[in-house]
N, CA, C, O and the ligand as a Tripos MOL2 file, in Angstrom:
@<TRIPOS>MOLECULE
protein
  273   271    69     0     0
PROTEIN
NO_CHARGES

@<TRIPOS>ATOM
      1 N           5.2950   65.2710    9.7070 N.3       1 MET1
      2 CA          4.9810   63.9470   10.0360 C.3       1 MET1
      3 C           5.8560   62.9990    9.1450 C.2       1 MET1
      4 O           5.8680   63.1160    7.9190 O.2       1 MET1
      5 N           6.5740   62.0720    9.8040 N.am      2 ILE2
      6 CA          7.3120   61.1930    9.1860 C.3       2 ILE2
      7 C           6.6610   59.7910    9.4360 C.2       2 ILE2
      8 O           6.3930   59.3900   10.5680 O.2       2 ILE2
      9 N           6.4330   59.0940    8.3180 N.am      3 LEU3
     10 CA          5.8970   57.7330    8.4740 C.3       3 LEU3
     11 C           6.9070   56.7630    8.1230 C.2       3 LEU3
     12 O           7.7040   56.9450    7.2030 O.2       3 LEU3
     13 N           6.8780   55.7280    8.8550 N.am      4 SER4
     14 CA          7.8300   54.5400    8.6140 C.3       4 SER4
     15 C           7.1000   53.2300    9.0260 C.2       4 SER4
     16 O           6.1050   53.2350    9.7500 O.2       4 SER4
     17 N           7.6590   52.1240    8.5200 N.am      5 ASP5
     18 CA          7.1450   50.7900    8.9780 C.3       5 ASP5
     19 C           8.1700   50.1290    9.7020 C.2       5 ASP5
     20 O           9.3480   50.1760    9.3500 O.2       5 ASP5
     21 N           7.7370   49.4700   10.7730 N.am      6 VAL6
     22 CA          8.6700   48.6590   11.4880 C.3       6 VAL6
     23 C           8.1100   47.2410   11.6880 C.2       6 VAL6
     24 O           6.9010   47.0950   11.8660 O.2       6 VAL6
     25 N           8.9110   46.2400   11.6660 N.am      7 GLU7
     26 CA          8.3970   44.8420   11.8250 C.3       7 GLU7
     27 C           8.9930   44.1360   12.9480 C.2       7 GLU7
     28 O          10.2190   44.1400   13.0640 O.2       7 GLU7
     29 N           8.2410   43.5190   13.8020 N.am      8 CYS8
     30 CA          8.7730   42.7370   14.9510 C.3       8 CYS8
     31 C           9.2380   41.3550   14.4810 C.2       8 CYS8
     32 O           8.7800   40.8260   13.4680 O.2       8 CYS8
     33 N          10.2060   40.7720   15.2950 N.am      9 GLU9
     34 CA         10.6150   39.5280   14.9480 C.3       9 GLU9
     35 C           9.6380   38.4190   14.6910 C.2       9 GLU9
     36 O           9.8460   37.4640   13.9430 O.2       9 GLU9
     37 N           8.4860   38.6580   15.4300 N.am     10 CYS10
     38 CA          7.3300   37.6490   15.3230 C.3      10 CYS10
     39 C           6.6080   37.8560   14.0200 C.2      10 CYS10
     40 O           5.8190   36.9870   13.6480 O.2      10 CYS10
     41 N           6.8140   38.9410   13.2880 N.am     11 GLY11
     42 CA          6.1130   39.0470   12.0620 C.3      11 GLY11
     43 C           5.0520   40.2010   12.2850 C.2      11 GLY11
     44 O           4.4610   40.5930   11.2800 O.2      11 GLY11
     45 N           4.7810   40.7290   13.3930 N.am     12 ALA12
     46 CA          3.8400   41.8210   13.3740 C.3      12 ALA12
     47 C           4.4190   42.9980   12.8810 C.2      12 ALA12
     48 O           5.5970   43.2830   13.0960 O.2      12 ALA12
     49 N           3.5180   43.8160   12.1180 N.am     13 GLN13
     50 CA          3.9820   45.1320   11.5600 C.3      13 GLN13
     51 C           3.2590   46.2350   12.1550 C.2      13 GLN13
     52 O           2.0700   46.1640   12.4670 O.2      13 GLN13
     53 N           4.1180   47.4310   12.3330 N.am     14 TYR14
     54 CA          3.6290   48.5510   12.8170 C.3      14 TYR14
     55 C           3.9870   49.7790   11.9660 C.2      14 TYR14
     56 O           5.0650   49.8840   11.3800 O.2      14 TYR14
     57 N           3.0490   50.6630   11.9390 N.am     15 ARG15
     58 CA          3.2420   51.8920   11.1680 C.3      15 ARG15
     59 C           3.5200   52.9490   12.2270 C.2      15 ARG15
     60 O           2.6960   53.2040   13.1050 O.2      15 ARG15
     61 N           4.7730   53.5990   12.1210 N.am     16 CYS16
     62 CA          5.1020   54.6040   12.9830 C.3      16 CYS16
     63 C           4.8710   55.9810   12.4320 C.2      16 CYS16
     64 O           5.2660   56.2590   11.3000 O.2      16 CYS16
     65 N           4.2300   56.8820   13.2100 N.am     17 ALA17
     66 CA          4.1210   58.3460   12.7670 C.3      17 ALA17
     67 C           4.9010   59.1730   13.7810 C.2      17 ALA17
     68 O           4.6290   59.2330   14.9800 O.2      17 ALA17
     69 N           5.8580   59.7760   13.1950 N.am     18 GLU18
     70 CA          6.6600   60.5880   14.1990 C.3      18 GLU18
     71 C           6.6080   62.1040   13.7290 C.2      18 GLU18
     72 O           6.9190   62.4980   12.6050 O.2      18 GLU18
     73 N           6.1360   62.9270   14.8460 N.am     19 SER19
     74 CA          5.9590   64.3470   14.5780 C.3      19 SER19
     75 C           7.3040   65.1010   14.5360 C.2      19 SER19
     76 O           8.2280   64.8230   15.3000 O.2      19 SER19
     77 N           7.3550   65.9460   13.7230 N.am     20 GLU20
     78 CA          8.5840   66.7270   13.6850 C.3      20 GLU20
     79 C           8.4320   68.0140   14.6500 C.2      20 GLU20
     80 O           9.4150   68.6880   14.9620 O.2      20 GLU20
     81 N           7.2500   68.2750   15.0550 N.am     21 THR21
     82 CA          7.0520   69.5100   15.8140 C.3      21 THR21
     83 C           6.5790   69.3190   17.3060 C.2      21 THR21
     84 O           6.9100   70.0900   18.2070 O.2      21 THR21
     85 N           5.7540   68.1890   17.4820 N.am     22 LEU22
     86 CA          5.2100   67.9910   18.8090 C.3      22 LEU22
     87 C           6.3010   67.4470   19.7510 C.2      22 LEU22
     88 O           7.1830   66.6810   19.3640 O.2      22 LEU22
     89 N           6.1880   67.8670   20.9370 N.am     23 ALA23
     90 CA          7.1260   67.3460   21.9230 C.3      23 ALA23
     91 C           6.7120   65.9960   22.4290 C.2      23 ALA23
     92 O           5.5130   65.7520   22.5650 O.2      23 ALA23
     93 N           7.6040   65.1270   22.7090 N.am     24 GLY24
     94 CA          7.2130   63.7540   23.2520 C.3      24 GLY24
     95 C           8.3000   63.4090   24.2650 C.2      24 GLY24
     96 O           8.8660   64.2930   24.9090 O.2      24 GLY24
     97 N           8.5690   62.1840   24.3920 N.am     25 GLU25
     98 CA          9.6770   61.7360   25.2180 C.3      25 GLU25
     99 C          10.1880   60.3960   24.6740 C.2      25 GLU25
    100 O           9.5860   59.6960   23.8600 O.2      25 GLU25
    101 N          11.4020   60.1270   25.2420 N.am     26 PRO26
    102 CA         11.9810   58.7640   24.7760 C.3      26 PRO26
    103 C          11.1500   57.6720   25.1880 C.2      26 PRO26
    104 O          10.3950   57.7780   26.1550 O.2      26 PRO26
    105 N          11.2540   56.6090   24.4910 N.am     27 GLY27
    106 CA         10.3160   55.4770   24.9720 C.3      27 GLY27
    107 C          10.6770   54.3230   24.1230 C.2      27 GLY27
    108 O          11.7040   54.2950   23.4440 O.2      27 GLY27
    109 N           9.7860   53.3500   24.1820 N.am     28 SER28
    110 CA         10.0070   52.0830   23.4420 C.3      28 SER28
    111 C           8.7080   51.5960   23.0040 C.2      28 SER28
    112 O           7.6830   51.9860   23.5630 O.2      28 SER28
    113 N           8.6840   50.7020   21.9620 N.am     29 LEU29
    114 CA          7.5530   50.2150   21.4070 C.3      29 LEU29
    115 C           7.5170   48.6020   21.7470 C.2      29 LEU29
    116 O           8.4030   47.8740   21.2990 O.2      29 LEU29
    117 N           6.5070   48.1080   22.5170 N.am     30 LEU30
    118 CA          6.4780   46.7860   22.8980 C.3      30 LEU30
    119 C           5.4580   46.0740   21.9700 C.2      30 LEU30
    120 O           4.3390   46.5340   21.7430 O.2      30 LEU30
    121 N           5.9250   44.9360   21.4630 N.am     31 CYS31
    122 CA          4.9840   44.2050   20.5050 C.3      31 CYS31
    123 C           3.7300   43.8100   21.3140 C.2      31 CYS31
    124 O           3.8740   43.3050   22.4280 O.2      31 CYS31
    125 N           2.5280   44.0190   20.8000 N.am     32 ILE32
    126 CA          1.3060   43.5300   21.4810 C.3      32 ILE32
    127 C           1.1670   42.1100   21.2070 C.2      32 ILE32
    128 O           0.3920   41.4970   21.9410 O.2      32 ILE32
    129 N           1.7860   41.4560   20.2660 N.am     33 ASN33
    130 CA          1.6800   40.0840   19.9830 C.3      33 ASN33
    131 C           2.6510   39.2510   20.8540 C.2      33 ASN33
    132 O           2.2370   38.2330   21.4090 O.2      33 ASN33
    133 N           3.8890   39.6450   20.9810 N.am     34 CYS34
    134 CA          4.7800   38.7200   21.7250 C.3      34 CYS34
    135 C           5.4710   39.4090   22.8880 C.2      34 CYS34
    136 O           6.1320   38.7760   23.7110 O.2      34 CYS34
    137 N           5.2940   40.7550   22.9320 N.am     35 GLY35
    138 CA          5.8160   41.4390   24.1840 C.3      35 GLY35
    139 C           7.2810   41.9310   24.0370 C.2      35 GLY35
    140 O           7.7640   42.6250   24.9320 O.2      35 GLY35
    141 N           8.0150   41.5910   22.9270 N.am     36 ARG36
    142 CA          9.2930   42.1070   22.7810 C.3      36 ARG36
    143 C           9.4140   43.4660   22.5060 C.2      36 ARG36
    144 O           8.4300   44.0440   22.0450 O.2      36 ARG36
    145 N          10.5090   44.1150   22.7190 N.am     37 THR37
    146 CA         10.7860   45.4830   22.3570 C.3      37 THR37
    147 C          11.0700   45.5000   20.8930 C.2      37 THR37
    148 O          12.0420   44.9100   20.4220 O.2      37 THR37
    149 N          10.1710   46.2180   20.1350 N.am     38 VAL38
    150 CA         10.3800   46.2560   18.7060 C.3      38 VAL38
    151 C          11.2730   47.3780   18.3390 C.2      38 VAL38
    152 O          12.1230   47.2720   17.4560 O.2      38 VAL38
    153 N          11.0740   48.4350   19.0150 N.am     39 GLU39
    154 CA         11.9270   49.6550   18.7580 C.3      39 GLU39
    155 C          12.0070   50.5940   20.0150 C.2      39 GLU39
    156 O          11.0670   50.7860   20.7860 O.2      39 GLU39
    157 N          13.2450   51.1470   20.1150 N.am     40 ALA40
    158 CA         13.3330   52.1420   21.2770 C.3      40 ALA40
    159 C          13.9740   53.3100   20.7330 C.2      40 ALA40
    160 O          14.7920   53.2220   19.8180 O.2      40 ALA40
    161 N          13.6200   54.4460   21.2820 N.am     41 TRP41
    162 CA         14.1030   55.6780   20.7320 C.3      41 TRP41
    163 C          14.4790   56.6540   21.8130 C.2      41 TRP41
    164 O          13.9130   56.6360   22.9060 O.2      41 TRP41
    165 N          15.4970   57.5630   21.4900 N.am     42 GLN42
    166 CA         15.8660   58.4790   22.5270 C.3      42 GLN42
    167 C          15.5110   59.8450   22.2640 C.2      42 GLN42
    168 O          15.7840   60.7440   23.0600 O.2      42 GLN42
    169 N          14.8420   60.0560   21.0480 N.am     43 VAL43
    170 CA         14.5530   61.5160   20.5850 C.3      43 VAL43
    171 C          13.3120   61.9370   21.4180 C.2      43 VAL43
    172 O          12.5870   61.1550   22.0330 O.2      43 VAL43
    173 N          13.1910   63.0880   21.3590 N.am     44 ALA44
    174 CA         12.0260   63.7520   22.2440 C.3      44 ALA44
    175 C          10.8270   64.1740   21.3500 C.2      44 ALA44
    176 O           9.9520   64.9440   21.7450 O.2      44 ALA44
    177 N          10.8530   63.6220   20.1430 N.am     45 GLN45
    178 CA          9.6200   63.8940   19.2860 C.3      45 GLN45
    179 C           8.4070   62.9440   19.6140 C.2      45 GLN45
    180 O           8.5900   61.8200   20.0830 O.2      45 GLN45
    181 N           7.2350   63.4250   19.3580 N.am     46 LYS46
    182 CA          6.1190   62.6340   19.6410 C.3      46 LYS46
    183 C           6.0820   61.4440   18.6240 C.2      46 LYS46
    184 O           6.2430   61.6610   17.4230 O.2      46 LYS46
    185 N           5.8670   60.1690   19.1220 N.am     47 ARG47
    186 CA          5.7910   59.1140   18.2630 C.3      47 ARG47
    187 C           4.4970   58.3270   18.5060 C.2      47 ARG47
    188 O           4.1560   58.0070   19.6450 O.2      47 ARG47
    189 N           3.8110   58.0320   17.4530 N.am     48 VAL48
    190 CA          2.5730   57.1700   17.7140 C.3      48 VAL48
    191 C           2.7190   55.9100   16.7460 C.2      48 VAL48
    192 O           3.0650   56.0120   15.5690 O.2      48 VAL48
    193 N           2.4110   54.7020   17.3920 N.am     49 TYR49
    194 CA          2.5310   53.4500   16.5310 C.3      49 TYR49
    195 C           1.1240   52.8920   16.4840 C.2      49 TYR49
    196 O           0.2900   53.0210   17.3810 O.2      49 TYR49
    197 N           0.9600   52.2690   15.3560 N.am     50 ARG50
    198 CA         -0.3210   51.5510   15.1520 C.3      50 ARG50
    199 C          -0.0900   50.1790   14.5380 C.2      50 ARG50
    200 O           0.5480   50.0440   13.4940 O.2      50 ARG50
    201 N          -0.5830   49.2420   15.1580 N.am     51 CYS51
    202 CA         -0.2430   47.8720   14.5800 C.3      51 CYS51
    203 C          -1.1220   47.7360   13.2520 C.2      51 CYS51
    204 O          -2.3310   47.9590   13.1940 O.2      51 CYS51
    205 N          -0.3210   47.3390   12.2200 N.am     52 THR52
    206 CA         -1.0550   47.2710   10.9500 C.3      52 THR52
    207 C          -1.2670   45.8300   10.4820 C.2      52 THR52
    208 O          -2.0660   45.5700    9.5820 O.2      52 THR52
    209 N          -0.4920   44.8380   11.1480 N.am     53 LEU53
    210 CA         -0.6460   43.3970   10.7330 C.3      53 LEU53
    211 C          -0.1800   42.5550   11.8420 C.2      53 LEU53
    212 O           0.9380   42.7190   12.3320 O.2      53 LEU53
    213 N          -1.0660   41.5850   12.2870 N.am     54 LEU54
    214 CA         -0.6040   40.5870   13.2060 C.3      54 LEU54
    215 C          -0.3000   39.3700   12.5050 C.2      54 LEU54
    216 O          -0.9160   39.0590   11.4850 O.2      54 LEU54
    217 N           0.6720   38.6240   13.0270 N.am     55 PRO55
    218 CA          1.0420   37.3960   12.1850 C.3      55 PRO55
    219 C           0.0160   36.3470   12.1050 C.2      55 PRO55
    220 O           0.0850   35.5320   11.1840 O.2      55 PRO55
    221 N          -0.8970   36.2820   12.9430 N.am     56 ASP56
    222 CA         -1.9760   35.3290   12.7850 C.3      56 ASP56
    223 C          -3.1270   35.8760   11.8540 C.2      56 ASP56
    224 O          -4.0860   35.1540   11.5820 O.2      56 ASP56
    225 N          -3.0230   37.0780   11.4020 N.am     57 ARG57
    226 CA         -4.0040   37.5830   10.2810 C.3      57 ARG57
    227 C          -3.3000   37.6360    9.0420 C.2      57 ARG57
    228 O          -3.8810   37.9080    7.9910 O.2      57 ARG57
    229 N          -2.1180   37.3990    9.1070 N.am     58 ALA58
    230 CA         -1.3830   37.4690    7.7760 C.3      58 ALA58
    231 C          -1.7070   36.3550    6.7980 C.2      58 ALA58
    232 O          -2.0430   35.2650    7.2600 O.2      58 ALA58
    233 N          -1.6350   36.5350    5.4770 N.am     59 TYR59
    234 CA         -1.8640   35.4180    4.6880 C.3      59 TYR59
    235 C          -0.9590   34.2620    4.8640 C.2      59 TYR59
    236 O           0.2550   34.4610    4.8990 O.2      59 TYR59
    237 N          -1.4330   33.1050    4.9740 N.am     60 PRO60
    238 CA         -0.4710   31.9750    5.1100 C.3      60 PRO60
    239 C           0.2880   31.7340    3.8980 C.2      60 PRO60
    240 O          -0.2150   31.9690    2.8000 O.2      60 PRO60
    241 N           1.5830   31.2380    4.0360 N.am     61 VAL61
    242 CA          2.4230   30.9250    2.9050 C.3      61 VAL61
    243 C           1.9370   29.6260    2.3760 C.2      61 VAL61
    244 O           2.0640   28.6030    3.0490 O.2      61 VAL61
    245 N           1.3770   29.6190    1.1800 N.am     62 VAL62
    246 CA          0.7390   28.3660    0.5420 C.3      62 VAL62
    247 C           1.8210   27.7760   -0.4240 C.2      62 VAL62
    248 O           2.3250   28.3600   -1.3830 O.2      62 VAL62
    249 N           2.0830   26.5050    0.0140 N.am     63 ALA63
    250 CA          3.0050   25.7650   -0.8420 C.3      63 ALA63
    251 C           2.3840   25.4350   -2.2710 C.2      63 ALA63
    252 O           1.2600   24.9510   -2.4110 O.2      63 ALA63
    253 N           3.1420   25.7140   -3.1890 N.am     64 PRO64
    254 CA          2.4860   25.3050   -4.5890 C.3      64 PRO64
    255 C           2.3090   23.8860   -4.5910 C.2      64 PRO64
    256 O           3.0670   23.1360   -3.9760 O.2      64 PRO64
    257 N           1.2650   23.4690   -5.3090 N.am     65 PRO65
    258 CA          0.9700   22.0530   -5.4200 C.3      65 PRO65
    259 C           2.1510   21.3560   -6.2440 C.2      65 PRO65
    260 O           2.8670   21.9940   -7.0160 O.2      65 PRO65
    261 N           2.2680   20.1780   -6.0400 N.am     66 PRO66
    262 CA          3.3650   19.4200   -6.9190 C.3      66 PRO66
    263 C           2.9230   19.3400   -8.2870 C.2      66 PRO66
    264 O           1.7610   19.0690   -8.5890 O.2      66 PRO66
    265 N           3.7940   19.5610   -9.0780 N.am     67 SER67
    266 CA          3.5260   19.3920  -10.5120 C.3      67 SER67
    267 C           3.1570   17.9390  -10.9870 C.2      67 SER67
    268 O           3.8750   17.0260  -10.5800 O.2      67 SER67
    269 N           2.1230   17.6540  -11.7940 N.am     68 PRO68
    270 CA          1.6580   16.3590  -12.1720 C.3      68 PRO68
    271 C           2.7410   15.5540  -12.8650 C.2      68 PRO68
    272 O           2.5050   14.4110  -13.2570 O.2      68 PRO68
    273 ZN          6.2440   40.5830   18.1920 Zn       69 ZN69
@<TRIPOS>BOND
     1     1     2 1
     2     2     3 1
     3     3     4 2
     4     3     5 am
     5     5     6 1
     6     6     7 1
     7     7     8 2
     8     7     9 am
     9     9    10 1
    10    10    11 1
    11    11    12 2
    12    11    13 am
    13    13    14 1
    14    14    15 1
    15    15    16 2
    16    15    17 am
    17    17    18 1
    18    18    19 1
    19    19    20 2
    20    19    21 am
    21    21    22 1
    22    22    23 1
    23    23    24 2
    24    23    25 am
    25    25    26 1
    26    26    27 1
    27    27    28 2
    28    27    29 am
    29    29    30 1
    30    30    31 1
    31    31    32 2
    32    31    33 am
    33    33    34 1
    34    34    35 1
    35    35    36 2
    36    35    37 am
    37    37    38 1
    38    38    39 1
    39    39    40 2
    40    39    41 am
    41    41    42 1
    42    42    43 1
    43    43    44 2
    44    43    45 am
    45    45    46 1
    46    46    47 1
    47    47    48 2
    48    47    49 am
    49    49    50 1
    50    50    51 1
    51    51    52 2
    52    51    53 am
    53    53    54 1
    54    54    55 1
    55    55    56 2
    56    55    57 am
    57    57    58 1
    58    58    59 1
    59    59    60 2
    60    59    61 am
    61    61    62 1
    62    62    63 1
    63    63    64 2
    64    63    65 am
    65    65    66 1
    66    66    67 1
    67    67    68 2
    68    67    69 am
    69    69    70 1
    70    70    71 1
    71    71    72 2
    72    71    73 am
    73    73    74 1
    74    74    75 1
    75    75    76 2
    76    75    77 am
    77    77    78 1
    78    78    79 1
    79    79    80 2
    80    79    81 am
    81    81    82 1
    82    82    83 1
    83    83    84 2
    84    83    85 am
    85    85    86 1
    86    86    87 1
    87    87    88 2
    88    87    89 am
    89    89    90 1
    90    90    91 1
    91    91    92 2
    92    91    93 am
    93    93    94 1
    94    94    95 1
    95    95    96 2
    96    95    97 am
    97    97    98 1
    98    98    99 1
    99    99   100 2
   100    99   101 am
   101   101   102 1
   102   102   103 1
   103   103   104 2
   104   103   105 am
   105   105   106 1
   106   106   107 1
   107   107   108 2
   108   107   109 am
   109   109   110 1
   110   110   111 1
   111   111   112 2
   112   111   113 am
   113   113   114 1
   114   114   115 1
   115   115   116 2
   116   115   117 am
   117   117   118 1
   118   118   119 1
   119   119   120 2
   120   119   121 am
   121   121   122 1
   122   122   123 1
   123   123   124 2
   124   123   125 am
   125   125   126 1
   126   126   127 1
   127   127   128 2
   128   127   129 am
   129   129   130 1
   130   130   131 1
   131   131   132 2
   132   131   133 am
   133   133   134 1
   134   134   135 1
   135   135   136 2
   136   135   137 am
   137   137   138 1
   138   138   139 1
   139   139   140 2
   140   139   141 am
   141   141   142 1
   142   142   143 1
   143   143   144 2
   144   143   145 am
   145   145   146 1
   146   146   147 1
   147   147   148 2
   148   147   149 am
   149   149   150 1
   150   150   151 1
   151   151   152 2
   152   151   153 am
   153   153   154 1
   154   154   155 1
   155   155   156 2
   156   155   157 am
   157   157   158 1
   158   158   159 1
   159   159   160 2
   160   159   161 am
   161   161   162 1
   162   162   163 1
   163   163   164 2
   164   163   165 am
   165   165   166 1
   166   166   167 1
   167   167   168 2
   168   167   169 am
   169   169   170 1
   170   170   171 1
   171   171   172 2
   172   171   173 am
   173   173   174 1
   174   174   175 1
   175   175   176 2
   176   175   177 am
   177   177   178 1
   178   178   179 1
   179   179   180 2
   180   179   181 am
   181   181   182 1
   182   182   183 1
   183   183   184 2
   184   183   185 am
   185   185   186 1
   186   186   187 1
   187   187   188 2
   188   187   189 am
   189   189   190 1
   190   190   191 1
   191   191   192 2
   192   191   193 am
   193   193   194 1
   194   194   195 1
   195   195   196 2
   196   195   197 am
   197   197   198 1
   198   198   199 1
   199   199   200 2
   200   199   201 am
   201   201   202 1
   202   202   203 1
   203   203   204 2
   204   203   205 am
   205   205   206 1
   206   206   207 1
   207   207   208 2
   208   207   209 am
   209   209   210 1
   210   210   211 1
   211   211   212 2
   212   211   213 am
   213   213   214 1
   214   214   215 1
   215   215   216 2
   216   215   217 am
   217   217   218 1
   218   218   219 1
   219   219   220 2
   220   219   221 am
   221   221   222 1
   222   222   223 1
   223   223   224 2
   224   223   225 am
   225   225   226 1
   226   226   227 1
   227   227   228 2
   228   227   229 am
   229   229   230 1
   230   230   231 1
   231   231   232 2
   232   231   233 am
   233   233   234 1
   234   234   235 1
   235   235   236 2
   236   235   237 am
   237   237   238 1
   238   238   239 1
   239   239   240 2
   240   239   241 am
   241   241   242 1
   242   242   243 1
   243   243   244 2
   244   243   245 am
   245   245   246 1
   246   246   247 1
   247   247   248 2
   248   247   249 am
   249   249   250 1
   250   250   251 1
   251   251   252 2
   252   251   253 am
   253   253   254 1
   254   254   255 1
   255   255   256 2
   256   255   257 am
   257   257   258 1
   258   258   259 1
   259   259   260 2
   260   259   261 am
   261   261   262 1
   262   262   263 1
   263   263   264 2
   264   263   265 am
   265   265   266 1
   266   266   267 1
   267   267   268 2
   268   267   269 am
   269   269   270 1
   270   270   271 1
   271   271   272 2
@<TRIPOS>SUBSTRUCTURE
     1 MET1         2 RESIDUE 1 A MET
     2 ILE2         6 RESIDUE 1 A ILE
     3 LEU3        10 RESIDUE 1 A LEU
     4 SER4        14 RESIDUE 1 A SER
     5 ASP5        18 RESIDUE 1 A ASP
     6 VAL6        22 RESIDUE 1 A VAL
     7 GLU7        26 RESIDUE 1 A GLU
     8 CYS8        30 RESIDUE 1 A CYS
     9 GLU9        34 RESIDUE 1 A GLU
    10 CYS10       38 RESIDUE 1 A CYS
    11 GLY11       42 RESIDUE 1 A GLY
    12 ALA12       46 RESIDUE 1 A ALA
    13 GLN13       50 RESIDUE 1 A GLN
    14 TYR14       54 RESIDUE 1 A TYR
    15 ARG15       58 RESIDUE 1 A ARG
    16 CYS16       62 RESIDUE 1 A CYS
    17 ALA17       66 RESIDUE 1 A ALA
    18 GLU18       70 RESIDUE 1 A GLU
    19 SER19       74 RESIDUE 1 A SER
    20 GLU20       78 RESIDUE 1 A GLU
    21 THR21       82 RESIDUE 1 A THR
    22 LEU22       86 RESIDUE 1 A LEU
    23 ALA23       90 RESIDUE 1 A ALA
    24 GLY24       94 RESIDUE 1 A GLY
    25 GLU25       98 RESIDUE 1 A GLU
    26 PRO26      102 RESIDUE 1 A PRO
    27 GLY27      106 RESIDUE 1 A GLY
    28 SER28      110 RESIDUE 1 A SER
    29 LEU29      114 RESIDUE 1 A LEU
    30 LEU30      118 RESIDUE 1 A LEU
    31 CYS31      122 RESIDUE 1 A CYS
    32 ILE32      126 RESIDUE 1 A ILE
    33 ASN33      130 RESIDUE 1 A ASN
    34 CYS34      134 RESIDUE 1 A CYS
    35 GLY35      138 RESIDUE 1 A GLY
    36 ARG36      142 RESIDUE 1 A ARG
    37 THR37      146 RESIDUE 1 A THR
    38 VAL38      150 RESIDUE 1 A VAL
    39 GLU39      154 RESIDUE 1 A GLU
    40 ALA40      158 RESIDUE 1 A ALA
    41 TRP41      162 RESIDUE 1 A TRP
    42 GLN42      166 RESIDUE 1 A GLN
    43 VAL43      170 RESIDUE 1 A VAL
    44 ALA44      174 RESIDUE 1 A ALA
    45 GLN45      178 RESIDUE 1 A GLN
    46 LYS46      182 RESIDUE 1 A LYS
    47 ARG47      186 RESIDUE 1 A ARG
    48 VAL48      190 RESIDUE 1 A VAL
    49 TYR49      194 RESIDUE 1 A TYR
    50 ARG50      198 RESIDUE 1 A ARG
    51 CYS51      202 RESIDUE 1 A CYS
    52 THR52      206 RESIDUE 1 A THR
    53 LEU53      210 RESIDUE 1 A LEU
    54 LEU54      214 RESIDUE 1 A LEU
    55 PRO55      218 RESIDUE 1 A PRO
    56 ASP56      222 RESIDUE 1 A ASP
    57 ARG57      226 RESIDUE 1 A ARG
    58 ALA58      230 RESIDUE 1 A ALA
    59 TYR59      234 RESIDUE 1 A TYR
    60 PRO60      238 RESIDUE 1 A PRO
    61 VAL61      242 RESIDUE 1 A VAL
    62 VAL62      246 RESIDUE 1 A VAL
    63 ALA63      250 RESIDUE 1 A ALA
    64 PRO64      254 RESIDUE 1 A PRO
    65 PRO65      258 RESIDUE 1 A PRO
    66 PRO66      262 RESIDUE 1 A PRO
    67 SER67      266 RESIDUE 1 A SER
    68 PRO68      270 RESIDUE 1 A PRO
    69 ZN69       273 GROUP 0 **** ****
C-alpha cells in the first residue's frame, strides 16, 4: 500500500492509498468541493481516495495584529 497526499487547486486535500497488488482500472479523481479533476492515472492498480481537508474547514489565515 502506497500512501500519498494530493491537493486540489481549491485547497481541498486528499489522501491516496494505492494498492500494489489489487487490480483496478485507470480513472481520475474529481474534487468533491469544486469538481475539478485533481488527479488522473493510467495505471491499473486499485486506488482509493479520501478527502482529508475541505477548504472551508481549514484554519483561516489570521493576520497578525498591528504592533502598537
Ligand atoms: Zn477542488
